[in-house]
All heavy atoms as TSV, in Angstrom:
chain	resi	resn	atom	element	x	y	z
A	1	MET	N	N	2.315	29.018	-12.813
A	1	MET	CA	C	1.197	28.163	-12.477
A	1	MET	C	C	1.519	26.703	-12.768
A	1	MET	O	O	1.178	25.821	-11.985
A	1	MET	CB	C	-0.039	28.593	-13.258
A	1	MET	CG	C	-1.215	27.713	-12.983
A	1	MET	SD	S	-2.679	28.386	-13.732
A	1	MET	CE	C	-3.772	27.040	-13.523
A	2	LYS	N	N	2.182	26.478	-13.894
A	2	LYS	CA	C	2.520	25.110	-14.258
A	2	LYS	C	C	3.472	24.493	-13.232
A	2	LYS	O	O	3.325	23.318	-12.871
A	2	LYS	CB	C	3.132	25.099	-15.660
A	2	LYS	CG	C	3.404	23.715	-16.181
A	2	LYS	CD	C	3.923	23.771	-17.607
A	2	LYS	CE	C	4.304	22.397	-18.080
A	2	LYS	NZ	N	4.888	22.421	-19.407
A	3	ASN	N	N	4.437	25.306	-12.766
A	3	ASN	CA	C	5.385	24.787	-11.777
A	3	ASN	C	C	4.699	24.450	-10.459
A	3	ASN	O	O	5.029	23.444	-9.820
A	3	ASN	CB	C	6.510	25.792	-11.544
A	3	ASN	CG	C	7.449	25.873	-12.721
A	3	ASN	OD1	O	7.568	24.934	-13.493
A	3	ASN	ND2	N	8.104	27.007	-12.867
A	4	SER	N	N	3.767	25.273	-10.048
A	4	SER	CA	C	3.060	24.986	-8.798
A	4	SER	C	C	2.189	23.734	-8.929
A	4	SER	O	O	2.075	22.952	-7.981
A	4	SER	CB	C	2.224	26.179	-8.368
A	4	SER	OG	O	1.255	26.481	-9.338
A	5	LEU	N	N	1.593	23.528	-10.097
A	5	LEU	CA	C	0.809	22.304	-10.316
A	5	LEU	C	C	1.705	21.066	-10.341
A	5	LEU	O	O	1.321	20.004	-9.847
A	5	LEU	CB	C	0.013	22.407	-11.610
A	5	LEU	CG	C	-1.200	23.328	-11.578
A	5	LEU	CD1	C	-1.840	23.421	-12.958
A	5	LEU	CD2	C	-2.212	22.857	-10.560
A	6	MET	N	N	2.890	21.216	-10.901
A	6	MET	CA	C	3.830	20.091	-10.910
A	6	MET	C	C	4.287	19.751	-9.492
A	6	MET	O	O	4.398	18.572	-9.136
A	6	MET	CB	C	5.026	20.407	-11.802
A	6	MET	CG	C	4.681	20.390	-13.279
A	6	MET	SD	S	6.048	20.860	-14.346
A	6	MET	CE	C	7.185	19.535	-14.061
A	7	LEU	N	N	4.527	20.776	-8.682
A	7	LEU	CA	C	4.905	20.545	-7.296
A	7	LEU	C	C	3.763	19.878	-6.534
A	7	LEU	O	O	3.988	18.941	-5.759
A	7	LEU	CB	C	5.288	21.867	-6.629
A	7	LEU	CG	C	5.699	21.780	-5.170
A	7	LEU	CD1	C	6.965	20.950	-5.016
A	7	LEU	CD2	C	5.904	23.171	-4.613
A	8	LEU	N	N	2.543	20.323	-6.773
A	8	LEU	CA	C	1.381	19.708	-6.147
A	8	LEU	C	C	1.227	18.248	-6.583
A	8	LEU	O	O	0.884	17.382	-5.768
A	8	LEU	CB	C	0.116	20.504	-6.479
A	8	LEU	CG	C	-1.171	20.055	-5.808
A	8	LEU	CD1	C	-1.055	20.145	-4.297
A	8	LEU	CD2	C	-2.330	20.890	-6.302
A	9	GLU	N	N	1.503	17.973	-7.833
A	9	GLU	CA	C	1.440	16.597	-8.344
A	9	GLU	C	C	2.453	15.700	-7.624
A	9	GLU	O	O	2.146	14.558	-7.267
A	9	GLU	CB	C	1.700	16.599	-9.854
A	9	GLU	CG	C	1.669	15.249	-10.491
A	9	GLU	CD	C	0.277	14.788	-10.870
A	9	GLU	OE1	O	-0.682	15.548	-10.709
A	9	GLU	OE2	O	0.156	13.644	-11.335
A	10	ILE	N	N	3.638	16.219	-7.381
A	10	ILE	CA	C	4.666	15.453	-6.678
A	10	ILE	C	C	4.242	15.188	-5.234
A	10	ILE	O	O	4.371	14.057	-4.737
A	10	ILE	CB	C	6.018	16.197	-6.738
A	10	ILE	CG1	C	6.542	16.187	-8.163
A	10	ILE	CG2	C	7.031	15.576	-5.788
A	10	ILE	CD1	C	7.731	17.096	-8.388
A	11	VAL	N	N	3.707	16.203	-4.577
A	11	VAL	CA	C	3.261	16.042	-3.190
A	11	VAL	C	C	2.114	15.029	-3.107
A	11	VAL	O	O	2.105	14.149	-2.238
A	11	VAL	CB	C	2.841	17.402	-2.594
A	11	VAL	CG1	C	2.150	17.232	-1.255
A	11	VAL	CG2	C	4.039	18.314	-2.467
A	12	VAL	N	N	1.172	15.118	-4.034
A	12	VAL	CA	C	0.040	14.186	-4.045
A	12	VAL	C	C	0.521	12.761	-4.319
A	12	VAL	O	O	0.067	11.813	-3.673
A	12	VAL	CB	C	-1.025	14.627	-5.082
A	12	VAL	CG1	C	-2.054	13.537	-5.324
A	12	VAL	CG2	C	-1.709	15.890	-4.625
A	13	SER	N	N	1.459	12.604	-5.235
A	13	SER	CA	C	1.935	11.255	-5.559
A	13	SER	C	C	2.683	10.629	-4.387
A	13	SER	O	O	2.500	9.446	-4.093
A	13	SER	CB	C	2.807	11.277	-6.810
A	13	SER	OG	O	3.978	12.025	-6.580
A	14	ILE	N	N	3.499	11.407	-3.678
A	14	ILE	CA	C	4.212	10.869	-2.521
A	14	ILE	C	C	3.229	10.513	-1.407
A	14	ILE	O	O	3.341	9.454	-0.779
A	14	ILE	CB	C	5.277	11.872	-2.040
A	14	ILE	CG1	C	6.398	11.963	-3.069
A	14	ILE	CG2	C	5.837	11.481	-0.678
A	14	ILE	CD1	C	7.396	13.055	-2.814
A	15	THR	N	N	2.239	11.370	-1.189
A	15	THR	CA	C	1.227	11.091	-0.172
A	15	THR	C	C	0.406	9.865	-0.546
A	15	THR	O	O	0.066	9.046	0.317
A	15	THR	CB	C	0.307	12.307	0.010
A	15	THR	OG1	O	1.102	13.475	0.193
A	15	THR	CG2	C	-0.602	12.136	1.198
A	16	LEU	N	N	0.108	9.700	-1.816
A	16	LEU	CA	C	-0.624	8.523	-2.279
A	16	LEU	C	C	0.180	7.249	-2.034
A	16	LEU	O	O	-0.364	6.240	-1.569
A	16	LEU	CB	C	-0.965	8.675	-3.769
A	16	LEU	CG	C	-1.757	7.563	-4.425
A	16	LEU	CD1	C	-3.111	7.392	-3.758
A	16	LEU	CD2	C	-1.942	7.859	-5.899
A	17	ILE	N	N	1.454	7.288	-2.312
A	17	ILE	CA	C	2.319	6.125	-2.065
A	17	ILE	C	C	2.331	5.773	-0.581
A	17	ILE	O	O	2.220	4.599	-0.203
A	17	ILE	CB	C	3.740	6.399	-2.591
A	17	ILE	CG1	C	3.740	6.440	-4.111
A	17	ILE	CG2	C	4.719	5.348	-2.084
A	17	ILE	CD1	C	5.013	6.970	-4.718
A	18	VAL	N	N	2.440	6.789	0.266
A	18	VAL	CA	C	2.470	6.547	1.711
A	18	VAL	C	C	1.158	5.940	2.197
A	18	VAL	O	O	1.166	4.987	2.990
A	18	VAL	CB	C	2.804	7.852	2.469
A	18	VAL	CG1	C	2.594	7.692	3.963
A	18	VAL	CG2	C	4.227	8.282	2.175
A	19	THR	N	N	0.035	6.453	1.728
A	19	THR	CA	C	-1.250	5.909	2.184
A	19	THR	C	C	-1.460	4.475	1.709
A	19	THR	O	O	-2.039	3.668	2.434
A	19	THR	CB	C	-2.437	6.779	1.728
A	19	THR	OG1	O	-2.434	6.895	0.324
A	19	THR	CG2	C	-2.407	8.127	2.394
A	20	VAL	N	N	-0.974	4.155	0.533
A	20	VAL	CA	C	-1.085	2.776	0.053
A	20	VAL	C	C	-0.209	1.857	0.909
A	20	VAL	O	O	-0.617	0.755	1.281
A	20	VAL	CB	C	-0.707	2.681	-1.438
A	20	VAL	CG1	C	-0.528	1.232	-1.865
A	20	VAL	CG2	C	-1.763	3.350	-2.291
A	21	LEU	N	N	0.984	2.317	1.252
A	21	LEU	CA	C	1.873	1.495	2.072
A	21	LEU	C	C	1.384	1.340	3.503
A	21	LEU	O	O	1.691	0.346	4.163
A	21	LEU	CB	C	3.283	2.090	2.065
A	21	LEU	CG	C	4.023	1.990	0.739
A	21	LEU	CD1	C	5.368	2.701	0.830
A	21	LEU	CD2	C	4.215	0.546	0.325
A	22	LEU	N	N	0.611	2.291	4.012
A	22	LEU	CA	C	0.081	2.202	5.371
A	22	LEU	C	C	-1.085	1.226	5.493
A	22	LEU	O	O	-1.388	0.760	6.592
A	22	LEU	CB	C	-0.373	3.582	5.854
A	22	LEU	CG	C	0.729	4.551	6.238
A	22	LEU	CD1	C	0.133	5.911	6.585
A	22	LEU	CD2	C	1.536	4.026	7.398
A	23	GLN	N	N	-1.720	0.900	4.386
A	23	GLN	CA	C	-2.851	-0.019	4.446
A	23	GLN	C	C	-2.349	-1.425	4.729
A	23	GLN	O	O	-1.327	-1.857	4.208
A	23	GLN	CB	C	-3.628	0.000	3.135
A	23	GLN	CG	C	-4.326	1.301	2.886
A	23	GLN	CD	C	-5.080	1.315	1.585
A	23	GLN	OE1	O	-5.226	0.289	0.931
A	23	GLN	NE2	N	-5.560	2.477	1.207
A	24	SER	N	N	-3.090	-2.145	5.551
A	24	SER	CA	C	-2.686	-3.507	5.883
A	24	SER	C	C	-3.094	-4.456	4.762
A	24	SER	O	O	-4.112	-4.267	4.104
A	24	SER	CB	C	-3.324	-3.955	7.195
A	24	SER	OG	O	-4.719	-4.003	7.065
A	25	SER	N	N	-2.294	-5.469	4.592
A	25	SER	CA	C	-2.568	-6.453	3.552
A	25	SER	C	C	-3.598	-7.449	4.066
A	25	SER	O	O	-3.591	-7.835	5.224
A	25	SER	CB	C	-1.277	-7.187	3.191
A	25	SER	OG	O	-1.533	-8.249	2.325
A	26	ASN	N	N	-4.472	-7.886	3.179
A	26	ASN	CA	C	-5.447	-8.898	3.594
A	26	ASN	C	C	-4.928	-10.306	3.307
A	26	ASN	O	O	-5.621	-11.269	3.543
A	26	ASN	CB	C	-6.803	-8.662	2.919
A	26	ASN	CG	C	-6.727	-8.707	1.416
A	26	ASN	OD1	O	-5.679	-8.990	0.855
A	26	ASN	ND2	N	-7.837	-8.420	0.771
A	27	ASN	N	N	-3.728	-10.423	2.771
A	27	ASN	CA	C	-3.051	-11.698	2.515
A	27	ASN	C	C	-3.847	-12.658	1.650
A	27	ASN	O	O	-3.666	-13.855	1.719
A	27	ASN	CB	C	-2.680	-12.388	3.840
A	27	ASN	CG	C	-1.629	-11.631	4.589
A	27	ASN	OD1	O	-0.764	-10.994	3.994
A	27	ASN	ND2	N	-1.691	-11.693	5.904
A	28	THR	N	N	-4.756	-12.154	0.859
A	28	THR	CA	C	-5.529	-13.007	-0.014
A	28	THR	C	C	-4.738	-13.342	-1.274
A	28	THR	O	O	-4.703	-14.472	-1.706
A	28	THR	CB	C	-6.859	-12.332	-0.411
A	28	THR	OG1	O	-7.561	-12.009	0.769
A	28	THR	CG2	C	-7.694	-13.235	-1.260
A	29	GLY	N	N	-4.072	-12.343	-1.831
A	29	GLY	CA	C	-3.325	-12.565	-3.047
A	29	GLY	C	C	-4.238	-13.051	-4.153
A	29	GLY	O	O	-5.309	-12.507	-4.385
A	30	LEU	N	N	-3.837	-14.106	-4.814
A	30	LEU	CA	C	-4.673	-14.703	-5.853
A	30	LEU	C	C	-5.465	-15.891	-5.327
A	30	LEU	O	O	-5.993	-16.678	-6.088
A	30	LEU	CB	C	-3.803	-15.133	-7.043
A	30	LEU	CG	C	-3.129	-13.999	-7.808
A	30	LEU	CD1	C	-2.242	-14.569	-8.902
A	30	LEU	CD2	C	-4.142	-13.061	-8.387
A	31	GLY	N	N	-5.550	-16.019	-4.007
A	31	GLY	CA	C	-6.270	-17.127	-3.400
A	31	GLY	C	C	-7.745	-17.139	-3.711
A	31	GLY	O	O	-8.376	-18.184	-3.713
A	32	PHE	N	N	-8.325	-15.976	-3.998
A	32	PHE	CA	C	-9.756	-15.934	-4.304
A	32	PHE	C	C	-10.066	-16.666	-5.593
A	32	PHE	O	O	-11.172	-17.110	-5.803
A	32	PHE	CB	C	-10.254	-14.488	-4.374
A	32	PHE	CG	C	-9.814	-13.730	-5.595
A	32	PHE	CD1	C	-10.598	-13.724	-6.727
A	32	PHE	CD2	C	-8.609	-13.055	-5.609
A	32	PHE	CE1	C	-10.198	-13.022	-7.854
A	32	PHE	CE2	C	-8.215	-12.356	-6.732
A	32	PHE	CZ	C	-9.002	-12.339	-7.856
A	33	MET	N	N	-9.066	-16.852	-6.458
A	33	MET	CA	C	-9.302	-17.524	-7.730
A	33	MET	C	C	-9.428	-19.034	-7.537
A	33	MET	O	O	-10.017	-19.717	-8.351
A	33	MET	CB	C	-8.183	-17.205	-8.719
A	33	MET	CG	C	-8.129	-15.734	-9.080
A	33	MET	SD	S	-6.741	-15.352	-10.111
A	33	MET	CE	C	-7.448	-15.665	-11.710
A	34	SER	N	N	-8.876	-19.545	-6.444
A	34	SER	CA	C	-8.924	-20.985	-6.229
A	34	SER	C	C	-10.023	-21.394	-5.255
A	34	SER	O	O	-10.040	-22.508	-4.781
A	34	SER	CB	C	-7.572	-21.475	-5.717
A	34	SER	OG	O	-7.302	-20.896	-4.456
A	35	GLY	N	N	-10.905	-20.478	-4.917
A	35	GLY	CA	C	-12.038	-20.824	-4.083
A	35	GLY	C	C	-11.925	-20.365	-2.640
A	35	GLY	O	O	-12.820	-20.623	-1.851
A	36	ALA	N	N	-10.855	-19.739	-2.258
A	36	ALA	CA	C	-10.697	-19.272	-0.879
A	36	ALA	C	C	-11.399	-17.931	-0.722
A	36	ALA	O	O	-10.790	-16.880	-0.771
A	36	ALA	CB	C	-9.221	-19.162	-0.535
A	37	THR	N	N	-12.707	-17.994	-0.507
A	37	THR	CA	C	-13.490	-16.754	-0.480
A	37	THR	C	C	-13.922	-16.360	0.917
A	37	THR	O	O	-14.808	-15.534	1.073
A	37	THR	CB	C	-14.734	-16.899	-1.372
A	37	THR	OG1	O	-15.500	-17.990	-0.884
A	37	THR	CG2	C	-14.357	-17.075	-2.818
A	38	GLU	N	N	-13.324	-16.948	1.955
A	38	GLU	CA	C	-13.745	-16.588	3.299
A	38	GLU	C	C	-13.448	-15.127	3.622
A	38	GLU	O	O	-14.128	-14.521	4.426
A	38	GLU	CB	C	-13.086	-17.489	4.348
A	38	GLU	CG	C	-11.571	-17.418	4.392
A	38	GLU	CD	C	-10.909	-18.382	3.438
A	38	GLU	OE1	O	-11.547	-19.306	2.957
A	38	GLU	OE2	O	-9.729	-18.170	3.163
A	39	GLN	N	N	-12.465	-14.548	2.976
A	39	GLN	CA	C	-12.155	-13.136	3.194
A	39	GLN	C	C	-13.249	-12.243	2.606
A	39	GLN	O	O	-13.456	-11.139	3.063
A	39	GLN	CB	C	-10.816	-12.777	2.554
A	39	GLN	CG	C	-9.626	-13.403	3.221
A	39	GLN	CD	C	-9.119	-12.572	4.379
A	39	GLN	OE1	O	-9.374	-11.381	4.425
A	39	GLN	NE2	N	-8.448	-13.208	5.303
A	40	LEU	N	N	-13.911	-12.716	1.580
A	40	LEU	CA	C	-14.908	-11.908	0.890
A	40	LEU	C	C	-16.306	-12.054	1.480
A	40	LEU	O	O	-17.218	-11.382	1.058
A	40	LEU	CB	C	-14.937	-12.288	-0.595
A	40	LEU	CG	C	-13.629	-12.106	-1.353
A	40	LEU	CD1	C	-13.770	-12.623	-2.767
A	40	LEU	CD2	C	-13.208	-10.660	-1.358
A	41	SER	N	N	-16.463	-12.928	2.450
A	41	SER	CA	C	-17.811	-13.226	2.930
A	41	SER	C	C	-18.096	-12.539	4.260
A	41	SER	O	O	-18.234	-13.180	5.284
A	41	SER	CB	C	-17.986	-14.731	3.078
A	41	SER	OG	O	-17.056	-15.207	4.032
A	42	GLY	N	N	-18.177	-11.218	4.248
A	42	GLY	CA	C	-18.669	-10.531	5.413
A	42	GLY	C	C	-17.649	-9.835	6.289
A	42	GLY	O	O	-18.032	-9.224	7.266
A	43	ASN	N	N	-16.372	-9.930	6.021
A	43	ASN	CA	C	-15.408	-9.182	6.823
A	43	ASN	C	C	-15.468	-7.716	6.436
A	43	ASN	O	O	-15.121	-7.349	5.335
A	43	ASN	CB	C	-13.982	-9.706	6.598
A	43	ASN	CG	C	-13.743	-11.018	7.293
A	43	ASN	OD1	O	-14.496	-11.389	8.167
A	43	ASN	ND2	N	-12.691	-11.699	6.903
A	44	LYS	N	N	-15.929	-6.890	7.363
A	44	LYS	CA	C	-16.036	-5.464	7.071
A	44	LYS	C	C	-14.820	-4.740	7.611
A	44	LYS	O	O	-14.361	-5.011	8.707
A	44	LYS	CB	C	-17.305	-4.891	7.684
A	44	LYS	CG	C	-18.549	-5.465	7.050
A	44	LYS	CD	C	-19.714	-4.603	7.341
A	44	LYS	CE	C	-20.901	-5.186	6.581
A	44	LYS	NZ	N	-21.969	-4.283	6.496
A	45	VAL	N	N	-14.330	-3.821	6.817
A	45	VAL	CA	C	-13.188	-3.026	7.219
A	45	VAL	C	C	-13.701	-1.833	8.013
A	45	VAL	O	O	-14.632	-1.160	7.610
A	45	VAL	CB	C	-12.412	-2.555	5.965
A	45	VAL	CG1	C	-11.231	-1.718	6.364
A	45	VAL	CG2	C	-11.974	-3.745	5.139
A	46	ARG	N	N	-13.071	-1.564	9.163
A	46	ARG	CA	C	-13.548	-0.479	10.014
A	46	ARG	C	C	-12.385	0.368	10.492
A	46	ARG	O	O	-11.241	-0.019	10.427
A	46	ARG	CB	C	-14.270	-1.040	11.232
A	46	ARG	CG	C	-15.476	-1.826	10.848
A	46	ARG	CD	C	-16.153	-2.400	12.046
A	46	ARG	NE	N	-17.207	-3.296	11.562
A	46	ARG	CZ	C	-18.312	-3.516	12.208
A	46	ARG	NH1	N	-18.524	-2.953	13.353
A	46	ARG	NH2	N	-19.208	-4.319	11.715
A	47	GLY	N	N	-12.728	1.538	11.002
A	47	GLY	CA	C	-11.759	2.393	11.657
A	47	GLY	C	C	-10.703	2.949	10.719
A	47	GLY	O	O	-11.016	3.573	9.712
A	48	LYS	N	N	-9.467	2.702	11.082
A	48	LYS	CA	C	-8.329	3.258	10.360
A	48	LYS	C	C	-8.296	2.816	8.899
A	48	LYS	O	O	-7.971	3.604	8.012
A	48	LYS	CB	C	-7.040	2.839	11.059
A	48	LYS	CG	C	-5.789	3.393	10.443
A	48	LYS	CD	C	-4.554	2.923	11.190
A	48	LYS	CE	C	-3.880	1.890	10.346
A	48	LYS	NZ	N	-2.593	1.458	10.866
A	49	GLU	N	N	-8.653	1.594	8.652
A	49	GLU	CA	C	-8.626	1.081	7.282
A	49	GLU	C	C	-9.627	1.805	6.387
A	49	GLU	O	O	-9.349	2.080	5.228
A	49	GLU	CB	C	-8.896	-0.424	7.269
A	49	GLU	CG	C	-7.802	-1.239	7.899
A	49	GLU	CD	C	-6.482	-1.097	7.175
A	49	GLU	OE1	O	-6.468	-1.057	5.933
A	49	GLU	OE2	O	-5.451	-1.012	7.859
A	50	THR	N	N	-10.790	2.114	6.919
A	50	THR	CA	C	-11.795	2.839	6.149
A	50	THR	C	C	-11.306	4.237	5.804
A	50	THR	O	O	-11.454	4.698	4.662
A	50	THR	CB	C	-13.111	2.926	6.936
A	50	THR	OG1	O	-13.540	1.618	7.259
A	50	THR	CG2	C	-14.183	3.626	6.134
A	51	VAL	N	N	-10.710	4.899	6.778
A	51	VAL	CA	C	-10.187	6.249	6.548
A	51	VAL	C	C	-9.070	6.215	5.512
A	51	VAL	O	O	-9.037	7.036	4.584
A	51	VAL	CB	C	-9.698	6.870	7.875
A	51	VAL	CG1	C	-8.992	8.180	7.635
A	51	VAL	CG2	C	-10.856	7.052	8.829
A	52	LEU	N	N	-8.155	5.262	5.645
A	52	LEU	CA	C	-7.054	5.159	4.684
A	52	LEU	C	C	-7.559	4.850	3.275
A	52	LEU	O	O	-7.042	5.370	2.291
A	52	LEU	CB	C	-6.055	4.090	5.124
A	52	LEU	CG	C	-5.095	4.495	6.226
A	52	LEU	CD1	C	-4.260	3.302	6.660
A	52	LEU	CD2	C	-4.195	5.618	5.776
A	53	ARG	N	N	-8.577	4.020	3.185
A	53	ARG	CA	C	-9.132	3.682	1.875
A	53	ARG	C	C	-9.762	4.902	1.212
A	53	ARG	O	O	-9.573	5.153	0.025
A	53	ARG	CB	C	-10.153	2.558	2.008
A	53	ARG	CG	C	-10.650	2.065	0.663
A	53	ARG	CD	C	-11.471	0.832	0.793
A	53	ARG	NE	N	-10.595	-0.266	1.205
A	53	ARG	CZ	C	-11.027	-1.418	1.671
A	53	ARG	NH1	N	-12.299	-1.645	1.801
A	53	ARG	NH2	N	-10.181	-2.370	2.005
A	54	LYS	N	N	-10.497	5.703	1.991
A	54	LYS	CA	C	-11.135	6.909	1.443
A	54	LYS	C	C	-10.096	7.949	1.047
A	54	LYS	O	O	-10.227	8.607	0.006
A	54	LYS	CB	C	-12.115	7.493	2.460
A	54	LYS	CG	C	-13.359	6.651	2.634
A	54	LYS	CD	C	-14.296	7.247	3.652
A	54	LYS	CE	C	-15.512	6.358	3.812
A	54	LYS	NZ	N	-16.458	6.886	4.795
A	55	ILE	N	N	-9.047	8.097	1.864
A	55	ILE	CA	C	-7.973	9.034	1.532
A	55	ILE	C	C	-7.261	8.589	0.256
A	55	ILE	O	O	-6.934	9.409	-0.607
A	55	ILE	CB	C	-6.988	9.168	2.708
A	55	ILE	CG1	C	-7.658	9.885	3.871
A	55	ILE	CG2	C	-5.719	9.899	2.296
A	55	ILE	CD1	C	-6.841	9.893	5.147
A	56	THR	N	N	-7.037	7.299	0.123
A	56	THR	CA	C	-6.371	6.779	-1.067
A	56	THR	C	C	-7.181	7.050	-2.323
A	56	THR	O	O	-6.640	7.472	-3.350
A	56	THR	CB	C	-6.111	5.259	-0.915
A	56	THR	OG1	O	-5.347	5.036	0.268
A	56	THR	CG2	C	-5.376	4.710	-2.106
A	57	VAL	N	N	-8.473	6.830	-2.248
A	57	VAL	CA	C	-9.339	7.083	-3.410
A	57	VAL	C	C	-9.337	8.564	-3.765
A	57	VAL	O	O	-9.211	8.943	-4.939
A	57	VAL	CB	C	-10.768	6.566	-3.135
A	57	VAL	CG1	C	-11.735	7.047	-4.199
A	57	VAL	CG2	C	-10.783	5.054	-3.052
A	58	ALA	N	N	-9.450	9.419	-2.748
A	58	ALA	CA	C	-9.464	10.858	-3.002
A	58	ALA	C	C	-8.138	11.320	-3.615
A	58	ALA	O	O	-8.129	12.107	-4.569
A	58	ALA	CB	C	-9.736	11.616	-1.706
A	59	LEU	N	N	-7.027	10.835	-3.087
A	59	LEU	CA	C	-5.722	11.217	-3.632
A	59	LEU	C	C	-5.534	10.701	-5.059
A	59	LEU	O	O	-4.944	11.386	-5.891
A	59	LEU	CB	C	-4.597	10.695	-2.731
A	59	LEU	CG	C	-4.399	11.438	-1.423
A	59	LEU	CD1	C	-3.392	10.698	-0.540
A	59	LEU	CD2	C	-3.928	12.855	-1.677
A	60	ALA	N	N	-6.050	9.514	-5.341
A	60	ALA	CA	C	-5.940	8.982	-6.698
A	60	ALA	C	C	-6.727	9.841	-7.682
A	60	ALA	O	O	-6.257	10.115	-8.797
A	60	ALA	CB	C	-6.432	7.536	-6.734
A	61	VAL	N	N	-7.908	10.284	-7.277
A	61	VAL	CA	C	-8.723	11.148	-8.139
A	61	VAL	C	C	-8.012	12.476	-8.379
A	61	VAL	O	O	-7.939	12.970	-9.513
A	61	VAL	CB	C	-10.130	11.350	-7.536
A	61	VAL	CG1	C	-10.893	12.436	-8.254
A	61	VAL	CG2	C	-10.904	10.044	-7.560
A	62	VAL	N	N	-7.466	13.071	-7.313
A	62	VAL	CA	C	-6.743	14.339	-7.447
A	62	VAL	C	C	-5.518	14.162	-8.342
A	62	VAL	O	O	-5.223	15.007	-9.185
A	62	VAL	CB	C	-6.344	14.884	-6.059
A	62	VAL	CG1	C	-5.388	16.058	-6.172
A	62	VAL	CG2	C	-7.575	15.284	-5.276
A	63	PHE	N	N	-4.818	13.040	-8.190
A	63	PHE	CA	C	-3.640	12.763	-9.006
A	63	PHE	C	C	-4.001	12.694	-10.491
A	63	PHE	O	O	-3.325	13.277	-11.341
A	63	PHE	CB	C	-2.990	11.447	-8.560
A	63	PHE	CG	C	-1.781	11.070	-9.343
A	63	PHE	CD1	C	-0.549	11.621	-9.043
A	63	PHE	CD2	C	-1.862	10.169	-10.394
A	63	PHE	CE1	C	0.572	11.284	-9.766
A	63	PHE	CE2	C	-0.748	9.826	-11.116
A	63	PHE	CZ	C	0.478	10.380	-10.804
A	64	ILE	N	N	-5.077	11.997	-10.809
A	64	ILE	CA	C	-5.501	11.857	-12.205
A	64	ILE	C	C	-5.933	13.202	-12.777
A	64	ILE	O	O	-5.581	13.556	-13.911
A	64	ILE	CB	C	-6.625	10.804	-12.325
A	64	ILE	CG1	C	-6.062	9.419	-12.020
A	64	ILE	CG2	C	-7.273	10.836	-13.693
A	64	ILE	CD1	C	-7.101	8.344	-11.861
A	65	ILE	N	N	-6.688	13.970	-12.001
A	65	ILE	CA	C	-7.126	15.286	-12.474
A	65	ILE	C	C	-5.930	16.196	-12.717
A	65	ILE	O	O	-5.864	16.894	-13.743
A	65	ILE	CB	C	-8.127	15.909	-11.483
A	65	ILE	CG1	C	-9.438	15.124	-11.510
A	65	ILE	CG2	C	-8.370	17.378	-11.788
A	65	ILE	CD1	C	-10.412	15.509	-10.421
A	66	LEU	N	N	-4.977	16.196	-11.790
A	66	LEU	CA	C	-3.781	17.024	-11.971
A	66	LEU	C	C	-2.980	16.595	-13.197
A	66	LEU	O	O	-2.449	17.435	-13.925
A	66	LEU	CB	C	-2.898	16.967	-10.726
A	66	LEU	CG	C	-3.319	17.836	-9.560
A	66	LEU	CD1	C	-2.462	17.543	-8.338
A	66	LEU	CD2	C	-3.229	19.301	-9.922
A	67	ALA	N	N	-2.894	15.299	-13.423
A	67	ALA	CA	C	-2.164	14.810	-14.596
A	67	ALA	C	C	-2.824	15.276	-15.888
A	67	ALA	O	O	-2.146	15.690	-16.834
A	67	ALA	CB	C	-2.082	13.287	-14.554
A	68	ILE	N	N	-4.152	15.253	-15.920
A	68	ILE	CA	C	-4.872	15.702	-17.118
A	68	ILE	C	C	-4.700	17.203	-17.321
A	68	ILE	O	O	-4.473	17.672	-18.440
A	68	ILE	CB	C	-6.360	15.306	-17.019
A	68	ILE	CG1	C	-6.495	13.786	-17.108
A	68	ILE	CG2	C	-7.180	15.988	-18.102
A	68	ILE	CD1	C	-7.879	13.266	-16.798
A	69	VAL	N	N	-4.781	17.966	-16.238
A	69	VAL	CA	C	-4.610	19.426	-16.338
A	69	VAL	C	C	-3.194	19.762	-16.810
A	69	VAL	O	O	-3.002	20.628	-17.679
A	69	VAL	CB	C	-4.924	20.106	-14.992
A	69	VAL	CG1	C	-4.492	21.560	-14.989
A	69	VAL	CG2	C	-6.403	19.987	-14.678
A	70	LEU	N	N	-2.194	19.082	-16.255
A	70	LEU	CA	C	-0.813	19.333	-16.677
A	70	LEU	C	C	-0.597	18.955	-18.142
A	70	LEU	O	O	0.140	19.631	-18.858
A	70	LEU	CB	C	0.161	18.579	-15.783
A	70	LEU	CG	C	0.390	19.204	-14.413
A	70	LEU	CD1	C	1.175	18.252	-13.519
A	70	LEU	CD2	C	1.114	20.523	-14.544
A	71	LEU	N	N	-1.237	17.911	-18.587
A	71	LEU	CA	C	-1.146	17.533	-19.994
A	71	LEU	C	C	-1.781	18.591	-20.881
A	71	LEU	O	O	-1.241	18.939	-21.935
A	71	LEU	CB	C	-1.813	16.175	-20.224
A	71	LEU	CG	C	-1.770	15.640	-21.645
A	71	LEU	CD1	C	-0.333	15.324	-22.037
A	71	LEU	CD2	C	-2.637	14.415	-21.768
A	72	ALA	N	N	-2.911	19.122	-20.454
A	72	ALA	CA	C	-3.578	20.161	-21.239
A	72	ALA	C	C	-2.750	21.443	-21.283
A	72	ALA	O	O	-2.736	22.140	-22.302
A	72	ALA	CB	C	-4.952	20.444	-20.649
A	73	LEU	N	N	-2.066	21.759	-20.194
A	73	LEU	CA	C	-1.236	22.961	-20.159
A	73	LEU	C	C	0.045	22.810	-20.976
A	73	LEU	O	O	0.640	23.801	-21.373
A	73	LEU	CB	C	-0.870	23.308	-18.715
A	73	LEU	CG	C	-1.988	23.867	-17.855
A	73	LEU	CD1	C	-1.497	24.088	-16.433
A	73	LEU	CD2	C	-2.518	25.166	-18.435
A	74	GLN	N	N	0.444	21.583	-21.214
A	74	GLN	CA	C	1.676	21.333	-21.960
A	74	GLN	C	C	1.531	21.689	-23.433
A	74	GLN	O	O	2.475	22.078	-24.081
A	74	GLN	CB	C	2.079	19.867	-21.806
A	74	GLN	CG	C	3.437	19.547	-22.345
A	74	GLN	CD	C	3.804	18.102	-22.084
A	74	GLN	OE1	O	2.948	17.277	-21.765
A	74	GLN	NE2	N	5.071	17.786	-22.198
A	75	LYS	N	N	0.346	21.586	-23.960
A	75	LYS	CA	C	0.119	21.842	-25.381
A	75	LYS	C	C	0.042	23.298	-25.702
A	75	LYS	O	O	-0.127	24.183	-25.011
A	75	LYS	CB	C	-1.150	21.147	-25.844
A	75	LYS	CG	C	-1.001	19.659	-25.798
A	75	LYS	CD	C	-2.239	18.999	-26.322
A	75	LYS	CE	C	-2.034	17.489	-26.297
A	75	LYS	NZ	N	-3.118	16.779	-26.862
């Protein structure tokens, strides 16, 4: 069981990396700190970006849960 969970953790982590890399950059960087807030004022993300964002959040949650379960099984 532990080995299958470790394999699942690896698959989830690789998929998480891919989904993060597929997301487009908003090129804001640290510009919001200097007053460049036009990106934050009403630009809504739609379509593919919304799906990728939801998949990324779900994979991150699964990754954290798997990490906690694997830690508990290690003891």
